[in-house]
PQR file of N, CA, C, O and H, with PARSE charges and radii, in Angstrom:
ATOM      1  N   MET A   1      69.789 117.448  86.201 -0.4000 1.5000
ATOM      2  CA  MET A   1      70.835 118.189  86.904 -0.0000 2.0000
ATOM      3  C   MET A   1      70.924 117.744  88.361  0.5500 1.7000
ATOM      4  O   MET A   1      72.023 117.597  88.897 -0.5500 1.4000
ATOM      5  N   LYS A   2      69.762 117.525  89.011 -0.4000 1.5000
ATOM      6  CA  LYS A   2      69.764 117.072  90.400 -0.0000 2.0000
ATOM      7  C   LYS A   2      70.407 115.696  90.529  0.5500 1.7000
ATOM      8  O   LYS A   2      71.090 115.408  91.512 -0.5500 1.4000
ATOM      9  H   LYS A   2      68.870 117.644  88.575  0.4000 1.0000
ATOM     10  N   ALA A   3      70.181 114.848  89.522 -0.4000 1.5000
ATOM     11  CA  ALA A   3      70.775 113.511  89.549 -0.0000 2.0000
ATOM     12  C   ALA A   3      72.295 113.597  89.471  0.5500 1.7000
ATOM     13  O   ALA A   3      72.986 112.823  90.133 -0.5500 1.4000
ATOM     14  H   ALA A   3      69.626 115.082  88.724  0.4000 1.0000
ATOM     15  N   LEU A   4      72.824 114.517  88.682 -0.4000 1.5000
ATOM     16  CA  LEU A   4      74.268 114.701  88.562 -0.0000 2.0000
ATOM     17  C   LEU A   4      74.861 115.195  89.878  0.5500 1.7000
ATOM     18  O   LEU A   4      75.928 114.738  90.288 -0.5500 1.4000
ATOM     19  H   LEU A   4      72.262 115.146  88.144  0.4000 1.0000
ATOM     20  N   ILE A   5      74.188 116.111  90.529 -0.4000 1.5000
ATOM     21  CA  ILE A   5      74.670 116.618  91.819 -0.0000 2.0000
ATOM     22  C   ILE A   5      74.639 115.503  92.858  0.5500 1.7000
ATOM     23  O   ILE A   5      75.586 115.348  93.629 -0.5500 1.4000
ATOM     24  H   ILE A   5      73.322 116.483  90.196  0.4000 1.0000
ATOM     25  N   LEU A   6      73.560 114.726  92.884 -0.4000 1.5000
ATOM     26  CA  LEU A   6      73.452 113.614  93.822 -0.0000 2.0000
ATOM     27  C   LEU A   6      74.537 112.578  93.561  0.5500 1.7000
ATOM     28  O   LEU A   6      75.148 112.080  94.506 -0.5500 1.4000
ATOM     29  H   LEU A   6      72.790 114.852  92.258  0.4000 1.0000
ATOM     30  N   LEU A   7      74.785 112.249  92.316 -0.4000 1.5000
ATOM     31  CA  LEU A   7      75.832 111.299  91.964 -0.0000 2.0000
ATOM     32  C   LEU A   7      77.198 111.814  92.401  0.5500 1.7000
ATOM     33  O   LEU A   7      78.017 111.041  92.899 -0.5500 1.4000
ATOM     34  H   LEU A   7      74.289 112.654  91.548  0.4000 1.0000
ATOM     35  N   THR A   8      77.455 113.097  92.224 -0.4000 1.5000
ATOM     36  CA  THR A   8      78.724 113.694  92.642 -0.0000 2.0000
ATOM     37  C   THR A   8      78.897 113.601  94.153  0.5500 1.7000
ATOM     38  O   THR A   8      79.982 113.286  94.639 -0.5500 1.4000
ATOM     39  H   THR A   8      76.790 113.725  91.819  0.4000 1.0000
ATOM     40  N   ILE A   9      77.836 113.874  94.888 -0.4000 1.5000
ATOM     41  CA  ILE A   9      77.902 113.792  96.350 -0.0000 2.0000
ATOM     42  C   ILE A   9      78.152 112.353  96.796  0.5500 1.7000
ATOM     43  O   ILE A   9      78.967 112.117  97.687 -0.5500 1.4000
ATOM     44  H   ILE A   9      76.954 114.131  94.493  0.4000 1.0000
ATOM     45  N   ILE A  10      77.469 111.402  96.194 -0.4000 1.5000
ATOM     46  CA  ILE A  10      77.661 109.991  96.544 -0.0000 2.0000
ATOM     47  C   ILE A  10      79.085 109.558  96.250  0.5500 1.7000
ATOM     48  O   ILE A  10      79.706 108.896  97.082 -0.5500 1.4000
ATOM     49  H   ILE A  10      76.807 111.594  95.470  0.4000 1.0000
ATOM     50  N   MET A  11      79.616 109.908  95.098 -0.4000 1.5000
ATOM     51  CA  MET A  11      80.996 109.553  94.741 -0.0000 2.0000
ATOM     52  C   MET A  11      81.978 110.164  95.724  0.5500 1.7000
ATOM     53  O   MET A  11      82.939 109.508  96.126 -0.5500 1.4000
ATOM     54  H   MET A  11      79.112 110.445  94.422  0.4000 1.0000
ATOM     55  N   PHE A  12      81.754 111.402  96.116 -0.4000 1.5000
ATOM     56  CA  PHE A  12      82.619 112.076  97.082 -0.0000 2.0000
ATOM     57  C   PHE A  12      82.605 111.334  98.416  0.5500 1.7000
ATOM     58  O   PHE A  12      83.656 111.130  99.023 -0.5500 1.4000
ATOM     59  H   PHE A  12      80.974 111.936  95.790  0.4000 1.0000
ATOM     60  N   LEU A  13      81.420 110.932  98.875 -0.4000 1.5000
ATOM     61  CA  LEU A  13      81.305 110.220 100.146 -0.0000 2.0000
ATOM     62  C   LEU A  13      81.956 108.843 100.096  0.5500 1.7000
ATOM     63  O   LEU A  13      82.446 108.355 101.114 -0.5500 1.4000
ATOM     64  H   LEU A  13      80.566 111.098  98.382  0.4000 1.0000
ATOM     65  N   LEU A  14      81.967 108.215  98.934 -0.4000 1.5000
ATOM     66  CA  LEU A  14      82.604 106.910  98.796 -0.0000 2.0000
ATOM     67  C   LEU A  14      84.125 106.999  98.735  0.5500 1.7000
ATOM     68  O   LEU A  14      84.821 106.093  99.194 -0.5500 1.4000
ATOM     69  H   LEU A  14      81.569 108.611  98.106  0.4000 1.0000
ATOM     70  N   VAL A  15      84.637 108.082  98.172 -0.4000 1.5000
ATOM     71  CA  VAL A  15      86.078 108.231  97.976 -0.0000 2.0000
ATOM     72  C   VAL A  15      86.774 108.791  99.213  0.5500 1.7000
ATOM     73  O   VAL A  15      87.924 108.442  99.477 -0.5500 1.4000
ATOM     74  H   VAL A  15      84.071 108.817  97.799  0.4000 1.0000
ATOM     75  N   MET A  16      86.111 109.640  99.964 -0.4000 1.5000
ATOM     76  CA  MET A  16      86.746 110.317 101.099 -0.0000 2.0000
ATOM     77  C   MET A  16      87.357 109.365 102.137  0.5500 1.7000
ATOM     78  O   MET A  16      88.486 109.611 102.560 -0.5500 1.4000
ATOM     79  H   MET A  16      85.176 109.924  99.749  0.4000 1.0000
ATOM     80  N   PRO A  17      86.684 108.298 102.569 -0.5600 1.5000
ATOM     81  CA  PRO A  17      87.312 107.417 103.556  0.2800 2.0000
ATOM     82  C   PRO A  17      88.607 106.786 103.050  0.5500 1.7000
ATOM     83  O   PRO A  17      89.540 106.585 103.828 -0.5500 1.4000
ATOM     84  N   ALA A  18      88.674 106.476 101.775 -0.4000 1.5000
ATOM     85  CA  ALA A  18      89.886 105.874 101.222 -0.0000 2.0000
ATOM     86  C   ALA A  18      91.052 106.853 101.245  0.5500 1.7000
ATOM     87  O   ALA A  18      92.202 106.436 101.383 -0.5500 1.4000
ATOM     88  H   ALA A  18      87.916 106.639 101.143  0.4000 1.0000
ATOM     89  N   LEU A  19      90.782 108.123 101.113 -0.4000 1.5000
ATOM     90  CA  LEU A  19      91.841 109.122 101.104 -0.0000 2.0000
ATOM     91  C   LEU A  19      92.422 109.352 102.497  0.5500 1.7000
ATOM     92  O   LEU A  19      93.559 109.808 102.621 -0.5500 1.4000
ATOM     93  H   LEU A  19      89.847 108.462 101.000  0.4000 1.0000
ATOM     94  N   SER A  20      91.665 109.047 103.539 -0.4000 1.5000
ATOM     95  CA  SER A  20      92.143 109.308 104.893 -0.0000 2.0000
ATOM     96  C   SER A  20      92.811 108.095 105.535  0.5500 1.7000
ATOM     97  O   SER A  20      93.205 108.166 106.699 -0.5500 1.4000
ATOM     98  H   SER A  20      90.741 108.677 103.439  0.4000 1.0000
ATOM     99  N   GLN A  21      92.949 107.000 104.818 -0.4000 1.5000
ATOM    100  CA  GLN A  21      93.573 105.805 105.366 -0.0000 2.0000
ATOM    101  C   GLN A  21      95.077 106.006 105.518  0.5500 1.7000
ATOM    102  O   GLN A  21      95.708 106.647 104.678 -0.5500 1.4000
ATOM    103  H   GLN A  21      92.629 106.943 103.873  0.4000 1.0000
ATOM    104  N   PRO A  22      95.652 105.459 106.589 -0.5600 1.5000
ATOM    105  CA  PRO A  22      97.106 105.586 106.762  0.2800 2.0000
ATOM    106  C   PRO A  22      97.849 104.775 105.702  0.5500 1.7000
ATOM    107  O   PRO A  22      97.338 103.773 105.202 -0.5500 1.4000
ATOM    108  N   THR A  23      99.027 105.208 105.377 -0.4000 1.5000
ATOM    109  CA  THR A  23      99.852 104.500 104.404 -0.0000 2.0000
ATOM    110  C   THR A  23     100.973 103.779 105.132  0.5500 1.7000
ATOM    111  O   THR A  23     101.604 104.344 106.026 -0.5500 1.4000
ATOM    112  H   THR A  23      99.441 106.022 105.783  0.4000 1.0000
ATOM    113  N   TYR A  24     101.214 102.563 104.760 -0.4000 1.5000
ATOM    114  CA  TYR A  24     102.292 101.776 105.349 -0.0000 2.0000
ATOM    115  C   TYR A  24     103.307 101.452 104.275  0.5500 1.7000
ATOM    116  O   TYR A  24     102.960 101.216 103.117 -0.5500 1.4000
ATOM    117  H   TYR A  24     100.702 102.105 104.034  0.4000 1.0000
ATOM    118  N   ASN A  25     104.560 101.444 104.674 -0.4000 1.5000
ATOM    119  CA  ASN A  25     105.649 101.061 103.785 -0.0000 2.0000
ATOM    120  C   ASN A  25     106.307  99.806 104.327  0.5500 1.7000
ATOM    121  O   ASN A  25     106.156  99.484 105.506 -0.5500 1.4000
ATOM    122  H   ASN A  25     104.842 101.635 105.614  0.4000 1.0000
ATOM    123  N   VAL A  26     107.029  99.101 103.486 -0.4000 1.5000
ATOM    124  CA  VAL A  26     107.749  97.914 103.916 -0.0000 2.0000
ATOM    125  C   VAL A  26     108.693  98.300 105.049  0.5500 1.7000
ATOM    126  O   VAL A  26     109.458  99.257 104.929 -0.5500 1.4000
ATOM    127  H   VAL A  26     107.151  99.363 102.528  0.4000 1.0000
ATOM    128  N   GLY A  27     108.637  97.557 106.141 -0.4000 1.5000
ATOM    129  CA  GLY A  27     109.501  97.813 107.280 -0.0000 2.0000
ATOM    130  C   GLY A  27     108.870  98.675 108.353  0.5500 1.7000
ATOM    131  O   GLY A  27     109.424  98.791 109.446 -0.5500 1.4000
ATOM    132  H   GLY A  27     108.016  96.780 106.239  0.4000 1.0000
ATOM    133  N   ASP A  28     107.717  99.291 108.071 -0.4000 1.5000
ATOM    134  CA  ASP A  28     107.043 100.095 109.086 -0.0000 2.0000
ATOM    135  C   ASP A  28     106.456  99.180 110.153  0.5500 1.7000
ATOM    136  O   ASP A  28     105.951  98.104 109.831 -0.5500 1.4000
ATOM    137  H   ASP A  28     107.267  99.198 107.183  0.4000 1.0000
ATOM    138  N   PRO A  29     106.513  99.592 111.425 -0.5600 1.5000
ATOM    139  CA  PRO A  29     105.874  98.782 112.469  0.2800 2.0000
ATOM    140  C   PRO A  29     104.353  98.886 112.348  0.5500 1.7000
ATOM    141  O   PRO A  29     103.824  99.916 111.932 -0.5500 1.4000
ATOM    142  N   VAL A  30     103.670  97.827 112.710 -0.4000 1.5000
ATOM    143  CA  VAL A  30     102.204  97.816 112.676 -0.0000 2.0000
ATOM    144  C   VAL A  30     101.674  97.479 114.065  0.5500 1.7000
ATOM    145  O   VAL A  30     102.416  96.992 114.918 -0.5500 1.4000
ATOM    146  H   VAL A  30     104.100  96.990 113.048  0.4000 1.0000
ATOM    147  N   ALA A  31     100.404  97.736 114.283 -0.4000 1.5000
ATOM    148  CA  ALA A  31      99.777  97.450 115.574 -0.0000 2.0000
ATOM    149  C   ALA A  31      99.660  95.941 115.781  0.5500 1.7000
ATOM    150  O   ALA A  31      99.385  95.192 114.844 -0.5500 1.4000
ATOM    151  H   ALA A  31      99.801  98.131 113.590  0.4000 1.0000
ATOM    152  N   ASP A  32      99.871  95.517 117.009 -0.4000 1.5000
ATOM    153  CA  ASP A  32      99.739  94.101 117.337 -0.0000 2.0000
ATOM    154  C   ASP A  32      98.270  93.713 117.315  0.5500 1.7000
ATOM    155  O   ASP A  32      97.415  94.515 117.692 -0.5500 1.4000
ATOM    156  H   ASP A  32     100.095  96.126 117.770  0.4000 1.0000
ATOM    157  N   PHE A  33      97.967  92.507 116.884 -0.4000 1.5000
ATOM    158  CA  PHE A  33      96.605  91.992 116.915 -0.0000 2.0000
ATOM    159  C   PHE A  33      96.648  90.500 117.174  0.5500 1.7000
ATOM    160  O   PHE A  33      97.675  89.851 116.974 -0.5500 1.4000
ATOM    161  H   PHE A  33      98.661  91.856 116.578  0.4000 1.0000
ATOM    162  N   THR A  34      95.531  89.966 117.617 -0.4000 1.5000
ATOM    163  CA  THR A  34      95.424  88.546 117.948 -0.0000 2.0000
ATOM    164  C   THR A  34      94.246  87.942 117.183  0.5500 1.7000
ATOM    165  O   THR A  34      93.162  88.522 117.122 -0.5500 1.4000
ATOM    166  H   THR A  34      94.697  90.493 117.780  0.4000 1.0000
ATOM    167  N   LEU A  35      94.482  86.770 116.606 -0.4000 1.5000
ATOM    168  CA  LEU A  35      93.454  86.026 115.876 -0.0000 2.0000
ATOM    169  C   LEU A  35      93.488  84.573 116.330  0.5500 1.7000
ATOM    170  O   LEU A  35      94.380  84.172 117.077 -0.5500 1.4000
ATOM    171  H   LEU A  35      95.363  86.299 116.655  0.4000 1.0000
ATOM    172  N   PHE A  36      92.533  83.801 115.888 -0.4000 1.5000
ATOM    173  CA  PHE A  36      92.521  82.366 116.167 -0.0000 2.0000
ATOM    174  C   PHE A  36      92.997  81.618 114.921  0.5500 1.7000
ATOM    175  O   PHE A  36      92.590  81.933 113.803 -0.5500 1.4000
ATOM    176  H   PHE A  36      91.808  84.127 115.281  0.4000 1.0000
ATOM    177  N   ASN A  37      93.865  80.619 115.129 -0.4000 1.5000
ATOM    178  CA  ASN A  37      94.324  79.813 114.001 -0.0000 2.0000
ATOM    179  C   ASN A  37      93.348  78.679 113.736  0.5500 1.7000
ATOM    180  O   ASN A  37      92.299  78.606 114.376 -0.5500 1.4000
ATOM    181  H   ASN A  37      94.195  80.362 116.037  0.4000 1.0000
ATOM    182  N   SER A  38      93.673  77.804 112.814 -0.4000 1.5000
ATOM    183  CA  SER A  38      92.766  76.721 112.436 -0.0000 2.0000
ATOM    184  C   SER A  38      92.576  75.687 113.541  0.5500 1.7000
ATOM    185  O   SER A  38      91.642  74.888 113.487 -0.5500 1.4000
ATOM    186  H   SER A  38      94.526  77.864 112.294  0.4000 1.0000
ATOM    187  N   ASP A  39      93.462  75.697 114.550 -0.4000 1.5000
ATOM    188  CA  ASP A  39      93.318  74.809 115.708 -0.0000 2.0000
ATOM    189  C   ASP A  39      92.604  75.497 116.864  0.5500 1.7000
ATOM    190  O   ASP A  39      92.574  74.979 117.980 -0.5500 1.4000
ATOM    191  H   ASP A  39      94.221  76.346 114.593  0.4000 1.0000
ATOM    192  N   ASN A  40      92.028  76.671 116.592 -0.4000 1.5000
ATOM    193  CA  ASN A  40      91.299  77.472 117.577 -0.0000 2.0000
ATOM    194  C   ASN A  40      92.197  77.953 118.717  0.5500 1.7000
ATOM    195  O   ASN A  40      91.736  78.121 119.846 -0.5500 1.4000
ATOM    196  H   ASN A  40      92.052  77.092 115.685  0.4000 1.0000
ATOM    197  N   GLU A  41      93.466  78.172 118.422 -0.4000 1.5000
ATOM    198  CA  GLU A  41      94.418  78.720 119.395 -0.0000 2.0000
ATOM    199  C   GLU A  41      94.663  80.184 119.063  0.5500 1.7000
ATOM    200  O   GLU A  41      94.716  80.565 117.894 -0.5500 1.4000
ATOM    201  H   GLU A  41      93.841  78.036 117.505  0.4000 1.0000
ATOM    202  N   GLU A  42      94.813  81.003 120.103 -0.4000 1.5000
ATOM    203  CA  GLU A  42      95.106  82.416 119.883 -0.0000 2.0000
ATOM    204  C   GLU A  42      96.544  82.581 119.397  0.5500 1.7000
ATOM    205  O   GLU A  42      97.475  81.988 119.942 -0.5500 1.4000
ATOM    206  H   GLU A  42      94.770  80.694 121.052  0.4000 1.0000
ATOM    207  N   VAL A  43      96.699  83.392 118.370 -0.4000 1.5000
ATOM    208  CA  VAL A  43      98.019  83.701 117.823 -0.0000 2.0000
ATOM    209  C   VAL A  43      98.107  85.209 117.662  0.5500 1.7000
ATOM    210  O   VAL A  43      97.232  85.824 117.052 -0.5500 1.4000
ATOM    211  H   VAL A  43      95.943  83.874 117.927  0.4000 1.0000
ATOM    212  N   SER A  44      99.156  85.805 118.204 -0.4000 1.5000
ATOM    213  CA  SER A  44      99.364  87.250 118.104 -0.0000 2.0000
ATOM    214  C   SER A  44     100.487  87.543 117.125  0.5500 1.7000
ATOM    215  O   SER A  44     101.403  86.740 116.945 -0.5500 1.4000
ATOM    216  H   SER A  44      99.867  85.306 118.699  0.4000 1.0000
ATOM    217  N   LEU A  45     100.401  88.688 116.507 -0.4000 1.5000
ATOM    218  CA  LEU A  45     101.465  89.112 115.608 -0.0000 2.0000
ATOM    219  C   LEU A  45     102.778  89.242 116.366  0.5500 1.7000
ATOM    220  O   LEU A  45     103.845  88.955 115.823 -0.5500 1.4000
ATOM    221  H   LEU A  45      99.657  89.340 116.654  0.4000 1.0000
ATOM    222  N   SER A  46     102.702  89.674 117.622 -0.4000 1.5000
ATOM    223  CA  SER A  46     103.918  89.842 118.421 -0.0000 2.0000
ATOM    224  C   SER A  46     104.612  88.509 118.715  0.5500 1.7000
ATOM    225  O   SER A  46     105.780  88.501 119.103 -0.5500 1.4000
ATOM    226  H   SER A  46     101.835  89.907 118.064  0.4000 1.0000
ATOM    227  N   ASP A  47     103.916  87.388 118.538 -0.4000 1.5000
ATOM    228  CA  ASP A  47     104.545  86.070 118.711 -0.0000 2.0000
ATOM    229  C   ASP A  47     105.631  85.835 117.666  0.5500 1.7000
ATOM    230  O   ASP A  47     106.490  84.971 117.842 -0.5500 1.4000
ATOM    231  H   ASP A  47     102.968  87.395 118.222  0.4000 1.0000
ATOM    232  N   TYR A  48     105.594  86.596 116.590 -0.4000 1.5000
ATOM    233  CA  TYR A  48     106.528  86.401 115.478 -0.0000 2.0000
ATOM    234  C   TYR A  48     107.440  87.607 115.284  0.5500 1.7000
ATOM    235  O   TYR A  48     107.869  87.893 114.167 -0.5500 1.4000
ATOM    236  H   TYR A  48     104.896  87.298 116.447  0.4000 1.0000
ATOM    237  N   SER A  49     107.735  88.317 116.378 -0.4000 1.5000
ATOM    238  CA  SER A  49     108.612  89.489 116.252 -0.0000 2.0000
ATOM    239  C   SER A  49     109.990  89.070 115.758  0.5500 1.7000
ATOM    240  O   SER A  49     110.453  87.962 116.031 -0.5500 1.4000
ATOM    241  H   SER A  49     107.386  88.085 117.286  0.4000 1.0000
ATOM    242  N   ASP A  50     110.622  89.953 115.043 -0.4000 1.5000
ATOM    243  CA  ASP A  50     111.944  89.731 114.443 -0.0000 2.0000
ATOM    244  C   ASP A  50     111.935  88.629 113.386  0.5500 1.7000
ATOM    245  O   ASP A  50     112.980  88.047 113.092 -0.5500 1.4000
ATOM    246  H   ASP A  50     110.246  90.852 114.821  0.4000 1.0000
ATOM    247  N   GLN A  51     110.774  88.338 112.818 -0.4000 1.5000
ATOM    248  CA  GLN A  51     110.675  87.388 111.723 -0.0000 2.0000
ATOM    249  C   GLN A  51     109.929  88.056 110.576  0.5500 1.7000
ATOM    250  O   GLN A  51     109.137  88.974 110.789 -0.5500 1.4000
ATOM    251  H   GLN A  51     109.926  88.810 113.057  0.4000 1.0000
ATOM    252  N   ILE A  52     110.186  87.593 109.374 -0.4000 1.5000
ATOM    253  CA  ILE A  52     109.470  88.106 108.214 -0.0000 2.0000
ATOM    254  C   ILE A  52     108.121  87.395 108.151  0.5500 1.7000
ATOM    255  O   ILE A  52     108.051  86.167 108.199 -0.5500 1.4000
ATOM    256  H   ILE A  52     110.830  86.848 109.202  0.4000 1.0000
ATOM    257  N   ILE A  53     107.054  88.182 108.043 -0.4000 1.5000
ATOM    258  CA  ILE A  53     105.694  87.647 108.056 -0.0000 2.0000
ATOM    259  C   ILE A  53     104.990  88.036 106.757  0.5500 1.7000
ATOM    260  O   ILE A  53     105.094  89.175 106.300 -0.5500 1.4000
ATOM    261  H   ILE A  53     107.111  89.180 108.004  0.4000 1.0000
ATOM    262  N   CYS A  54     104.282  87.090 106.177 -0.4000 1.5000
ATOM    263  CA  CYS A  54     103.419  87.363 105.026 -0.0000 2.0000
ATOM    264  C   CYS A  54     102.000  87.034 105.451  0.5500 1.7000
ATOM    265  O   CYS A  54     101.673  85.870 105.683 -0.5500 1.4000
ATOM    266  H   CYS A  54     104.198  86.165 106.548  0.4000 1.0000
ATOM    267  N   LEU A  55     101.154  88.054 105.555 -0.4000 1.5000
ATOM    268  CA  LEU A  55      99.772  87.869 105.973 -0.0000 2.0000
ATOM    269  C   LEU A  55      98.879  87.744 104.750  0.5500 1.7000
ATOM    270  O   LEU A  55      98.969  88.542 103.817 -0.5500 1.4000
ATOM    271  H   LEU A  55     101.420  89.000 105.367  0.4000 1.0000
ATOM    272  N   VAL A  56      98.031  86.750 104.765 -0.4000 1.5000
ATOM    273  CA  VAL A  56      97.070  86.541 103.681 -0.0000 2.0000
ATOM    274  C   VAL A  56      95.689  86.443 104.323  0.5500 1.7000
ATOM    275  O   VAL A  56      95.445  85.563 105.148 -0.5500 1.4000
ATOM    276  H   VAL A  56      97.958  86.102 105.523  0.4000 1.0000
ATOM    277  N   PHE A  57      94.798  87.337 103.947 -0.4000 1.5000
ATOM    278  CA  PHE A  57      93.433  87.299 104.456 -0.0000 2.0000
ATOM    279  C   PHE A  57      92.513  86.892 103.331  0.5500 1.7000
ATOM    280  O   PHE A  57      92.622  87.398 102.214 -0.5500 1.4000
ATOM    281  H   PHE A  57      94.996  88.052 103.277  0.4000 1.0000
ATOM    282  N   TRP A  58      91.616  85.986 103.620 -0.4000 1.5000
ATOM    283  CA  TRP A  58      90.635  85.608 102.625 -0.0000 2.0000
ATOM    284  C   TRP A  58      89.327  85.285 103.333  0.5500 1.7000
ATOM    285  O   TRP A  58      89.276  85.138 104.554 -0.5500 1.4000
ATOM    286  H   TRP A  58      91.528  85.575 104.527  0.4000 1.0000
ATOM    287  N   THR A  59      88.304  85.183 102.556 -0.4000 1.5000
ATOM    288  CA  THR A  59      86.995  84.843 103.098 -0.0000 2.0000
ATOM    289  C   THR A  59      86.288  83.918 102.137  0.5500 1.7000
ATOM    290  O   THR A  59      86.550  83.925 100.934 -0.5500 1.4000
ATOM    291  H   THR A  59      88.345  85.303 101.564  0.4000 1.0000
ATOM    292  N   SER A  60      85.414  83.141 102.668 -0.4000 1.5000
ATOM    293  CA  SER A  60      84.575  82.298 101.817 -0.0000 2.0000
ATOM    294  C   SER A  60      83.156  82.344 102.366  0.5500 1.7000
ATOM    295  O   SER A  60      82.933  82.608 103.547 -0.5500 1.4000
ATOM    296  H   SER A  60      85.201  83.135 103.646  0.4000 1.0000
ATOM    297  N   THR A  61      82.229  82.086 101.501 -0.4000 1.5000
ATOM    298  CA  THR A  61      80.833  82.123 101.941 -0.0000 2.0000
ATOM    299  C   THR A  61      80.162  80.789 101.744  0.5500 1.7000
ATOM    300  O   THR A  61      78.982  80.639 102.061 -0.5500 1.4000
ATOM    301  H   THR A  61      82.410  81.871 100.542  0.4000 1.0000
TER
END
């Protein structure tokens, strides 16, 4: 019984942050951010205002 209660608490703690995340819809404005491109130059989202942008994030190890 204690294991079931502990599992329920853990599941609740894992799910709660996902429920509080903001929701974005197509066309909603987003916060500006700056990253480095493959040439090590800073690129900001605001550099592409009034253009359609498709962001793809990936990682490799």
